[in-house]
N, C-alpha and C positions, 0 to 999 in steps of 0.2 A: 504493500500500500504506500509506503514511504517513497519508493522509487517511482511509482506511477504518479504520485503527487509532484515530485521533482520534475518529471518529464512534462507534465501539464503546465506547471509554472514556467518552465523554460520556454515552452511553446507560446505561452501568453506574452512573456517578455520579448520573444522574437517577433511576434505579431505587432506588439506596440512599437518596437524599433522600426519595423517595416512601415507602419503608418506614419510615424514621425519623420522617417527618412523620405517618404513619398511627399509629405507636406513640404519639407525643406527643399525638395527638388523643384518646387513651383516658383522659386525665386533665384535669380542668378547669384545673389549675394550669399545664399546658403546652400546652393546646389552641391558644391564639392563636399561640404560637411554632411549633407543628406545622403550622398552616395556612400560615405564611410559608415554612417549610422545603419543604413540598410545592409551593407556588407557585414557589419557586426551581427545584425539580426540573423542573417543567413548562416554565418559561421556557427552561432549558437544552435540554430535549428539542425544543421548537418551533424554537428558533434553529438548532440543529445539523441538524435535519431539513430546514429550508429551505435552509441553506447546502450541504447534501449533494446537492440536486436540480439544481444548476447553473442556477438560475433567473436569467434576464437582466432581466426587467421585474417589479419588485416593486410597481408602483403599485396594482394591485387588492388585493394582500395588505395593503399599508399602509392602503389605504382601509378594508378590513374591520377591521383592528386599531384604527384611530382611531374608526370608527363603533361597533364593539362595545364598546371601552373606555369611550367617552363614555356610551353607554346604560347599561352596567353600573355605572359610577361614579354616575350620576344616580339610578338605581333604588336602589342600595345606600344612598345617603345619605338618600333620601326615605322608604324603607320603615320603617314602624313595627314595633316589636317584636312586636305582635300579628299583623303580616302576614308574619313570618318563615316559618311553615309553608307559606303559599301560595307564597312566593318559592322555597323549597326544591323544592316541587312543579314550579314552572316551570323551575328549573335541571335537574331530572331530565328533564323533557320536552325541553328544548333539547339536552341531551346525547344523547337518543334520536334526535331528528330529524337531528342532526349526523352520527351514525353511519349513519343511513339514506342521507343524501346522499353520504357517503364511499363506502359500498358501491355505490351507484348509479353514482357517477363512476368507480369502478374498472372498470366494464364497457368504458369508452371508452379507446382507445389501447393495449389489451393483448389478447393472444391467450390468454384464460383457459382453464385446464384444468378438469377436473371438480371437483377439490378447491377451486380458487379460486371456481368458480361456487357451490358449496355454501356457502362462507364469505360470499360476497356476499349470497346469499339470507338467511342467518342474520342478517347485520348489518342488512339491510333489514327483515326480519321482526321481530326483537327491538327494533330502533329504532322501528319504527312502533307496535308495541304500547306501548312505553315512552312515546312522545310522546302518543298519544291517551289512554292511561290516566292520565298525569300531568295532562293538561288537565281530565279529569273530576275527579280528586282536587283540583286547584286550584279548580274550580268548587264542589265540596262544601265545601272549607275556607273559601272566601270567601263561602259561602252564596248564591252565584249559582245553585246547583243545590241542591235539597232534600237534606239530609244523610241522610235515611232510605234504607234499601235499596230499590232499584227492581227489583222482581221481577215476572215474568209466567209464566203457565202454559206449560210446555214449554221454559223457558229453558235448562235443562241440555242438552236434546236439541238445541236450536238451536246452542248452543256446540259440542257434539260435531260436528255437521254442519259448522259453520264451520271447525273445526280440520281435519276431513277434507278440506274444499275447499282450505284453505291448503296442506296436504301435496300434494294433487294438482296445484295450480297451480305449486308450487315444483318438483315433479318435472318437469312439462312445460317449465318455464323452463330447468331444468338440461339437459334433453335438446335444447331448441330455443332457445338463447340469442339467436339472431338474430331471434326473433319477440317483439317488445316487449310484445304484448298480455298475455302470461302474467306479465311483470314488473309491469305495471300492476294486474293482478288481485291479485297477491301484496301489493302496497302497499295497495290498497284494503281487502282482507280483514284485513291486519295492523292497520290503523287501526280497523277495526270490532271486531276481537277485543280490542284495548285498552279500548275503550269497554265492551264486554260483560263484561270481567273486573272492572271497577271499579264499575259502577253497582249491582250487588247488594250491595256492601259498605257497611255503616252508618258514619255519621260517627264513632262512638266507636272504630272500628278504623282510622281514618285514619293515626295514627302508625305502625302496622304497614305499611300500604299505602305510605306515604312511604319507609320503609326498604327495602321490597321493590322499589319502582320505582327506587330508587337502585341496587340490585343489578342490575336489568335494564339500566340505562344503562351500567353497567360491562361487563356481558356483551356488550352491543351494540358498545361500543368495542373489546372484545377481538376480536370477530368481524370488525370493520372492519380492525383491525390485521392479522389473518390474510389478509384480502382484498387488502390493499395491501402485504403482507410488511413491515410496520413493527414491529420488535421492541419498542420502547418503548411503543407504543400497546397491544400485546398485554399487556405487563407491567402498565401502568397500569389497563387495563380489568379484568384478572384480579384485581388488588388491590381495586379498587372493588367488583367483583362478589362476591368472597369476603367482604369486610368487611360488605357490605350483607346478605348471607345470614345471617352470624353475628348481626348486630344484630337482624334479623327474628326469628330463633329465640329470642334473649334476650327480646325483647318478647312473643312468643307465650307463652313460659314464664311471664313476669310476669302474663299474663292467664289462665294455666292453660287455654290453648286451643291446638289444633294449627293449623298454617298452613293446612291444607285446610279446617278449620272457619272460619277467618277469611275465606278466599277464597270459600267456597261457601255461607255462611249468615250474613246480617247479624244484628246484635243484635235488630233489630225484627222480623225474619222468624221468629217463633216460632209454634208451633201453639197453638190455643186451649186444649188440655189442659195445655200447658207454660207458659202465661202466668202471670205473677206476680199474686198477689191484690192488690187495691187496698189501699193502706196508709192507714189512718185514724188520726187523733189530733189533738192540739192542740199547735202549736208555741208555745214560750214566748219572747217577744221581750225584749230588754233594751237599755238605752241605753249609749252610750259611757262615760258617767260611772260606771254600775254595773260595766262591764267593767274600768274603771280600778281600782276598789276591790279587785276580785278579783286583778288582775294585780299590784297594789302589794304584796299579801301573798304572792304566789307565789314559791316557791323554785326551781321548774323549769318551763320552758315549751317546748313543741314547736310549731313553725309548719309548717303543711302548705299549700304554695302550689298553686294550680291555674290553669286558663285565665282565671278571673275576675281574678286578679292581673295578668295580661298585659293584659286589656281595660282595667282601671282604671289601668294604668301605675303600680302601687303599690309596685314593688320597692324604690324608694329610701326611701319612707316606712316600709316594713317594716324596712329596715336601721336607720332612726332609732329605731324602737320597740325593736328588738333591743338597741341600745346603751344606751337608757334602762333597760331591764330588767336588763341586766348591771351597770350602775352601781348599781342597786338591790339587787344581790347575787344575782340569779336566774341560773340556768343556762339558756341559750337554744340550741336546735338546730333544724335544719330537716329535715323528713322528706320525701324525694323519691321519688315513685312512678315507675317506669320509663316508664309511658304517660301521665303527667300532662301536660296541655296537648294540643297538636295536632301535635307532631312529636317525634322522639327528642331528649332533652336540652333540651326547651323551658324547663323551670324552671331548669335549671343555667345556661343562657344569660342568662336574666333576672336571676338573683341575682348572676351574675358581673359583669353590667353595673353593679349597685349596689355592687360591691366587697365582697360578703359573703365571709368567709373560707371556703375550700374545706373546711377541717377541720370546719366546722359542718354540712355537707351530708351527712346520713346516708341510706343506702339503706333501703328498706322492711324488709328482713330484719334490719337492725341496730337499728332503732327499735322494732319491734313487741314484742320480748321485754321491753322496759322501759317500755312505754306506761303501765302501771298506776302507775308511779312519778311521772308528770308531774302537776303540780298543774293545769295548763291546757294544752289543745290548741287552737290557733287555726287554723281552716280558712278559707283565703282563696280563695274562688272555685273550690274543688275540690268535686266531687260524686261521680262514679262511682267514683273511686279511694279514697273513704272510706266507701263504701256498705256497711253491715253486712249487707245482704241477701245479699251474696256468701257470707256464712258461715251465715246463719240461715234463709234462705228457699229451699228446694229448687226451688220453681216459678219462681224468678227467672232471667231469661236470663243473668245474670252469676254465677249460683251456682257456687262453686268458684274464682272468680277471686281471686287474692291481693290484698288491699286493706290500707291502713294503718288499723289498729284504733283510731282516735281515740276511739271510743265507750267504750273502756276507761280513758281518762284520767279524773281526778277531776272536771274541768270541761271542757266543750267549748264554744268560741265559734265559730259558723259565720257568716261574712260573705258575704251574698248580696243581690242586688237584689230577689229575690222567692223564692217557693217553687217556682219552675219546676224541672223535672227537668233532668238534665245532658245532655250530647251524645248519650248512649245512649238518652235518652227514657225512663228508668226512675225510678220514685219512690224516695225515699231515707228509710228509717225512722229514720236518724240524727237527723233534724230533730225527731222526737217523743220522743226519749229523755229520761229524767228529768234527766240531767246536762248536757243540751244547751240552750244559749241562742242565739237568733238575733239577729244585728245586721244589720238590713235597711238597704240603701242602697249607695252607691258605696264600694268597699273603701278607696280612697285617702282619701276624705273621712272615713270612719268611723275609720280608723287615725289620721288627723290630729287628730280630736277626742279620741281617747285620749291622744295625745301632749300635747295642750294641757292635759289634766287632770294629767298627770305634771309638766309644767312649772309 
């Protein structure tokens, strides 16, 4: 009785740490500490669970801990900030495949009842979908797979038939658990469904997909916890699943799109009648020296970071420019779009690495009402999230999506390597506005040239 009480109290403590850690992750100022708190909770949960199982030989478990820890540490140290979205996709996938294996292993050594068989099937099904879907997301984010939606005739009918087949195979397995062929069919179809759910989604929607797959990994873990009757795994999975769904809804709202619209229609998969008209005009280029003269006289500056800043690794140079502008008497803030970059919070992570004050990071709803008061808006590698076509062109696939209205600032500087479209593959009329000037080249180098002019 004493050991059981200790186990339950430890699980309660771990659950409390999970909740507090998750709460702390909601603010950039406490996110790092929240990550450590959550990790401590998971450490307690794992240790107590192992001790509670009366395991005699730990050699395989220790081997897995050492191997997994070494691989994780090596990858975490070597990954570039531009590779973080891909890494998060892999984390989601590994979480899914782990839940699949846990559910599969639960079949052995136990006389499962109907409820347990259902939870086993759910953990295998959701885990398989999460794994294969995350691998496709990883491929699209790393550009090993084309980022455009992959669609074919009759795709929705095929998916419906696939879901019907999964339900039928799952039912047959539940009724005949001793026949492994049905389990293998469920695993294979689940992996196929994960692929089919993600390939029609365009690259511009990947931040939403990442948060949704994160939710799937939590639900898979919750189902695995039910399968093996582990309370803390149920709690942890439910927390991850719920937070992932909430984040997904927030991001869909930021794009003015429903989740079903994101899942079932890619940005590029638009009809000929709904396609946006070709945008024509002449972009006006400027030099870093010209940009310096404008910035030197500016009283207020808003910086809008995007994925291009991550590619150029320019966050530290941006912070240096911010400090020079502030010394010159200018107000400097950052406008952060919820879906900027290729994963939720991508820009926040980059700027936090450069030690930018959290108080200067303004959300889109806070900065748009005062955009007309800024002397200069500096767009660094952002494209779709500052595209005024979302307000002005009803034929555009992103029409209605909330964007940062940088075109309303007195002057707009856009730093890009070329005139190429963004991840959504849509032309941007911002480049041809009268108040817009283009600074072509590597963002880090261009910002460095402006800083040299200040010095």
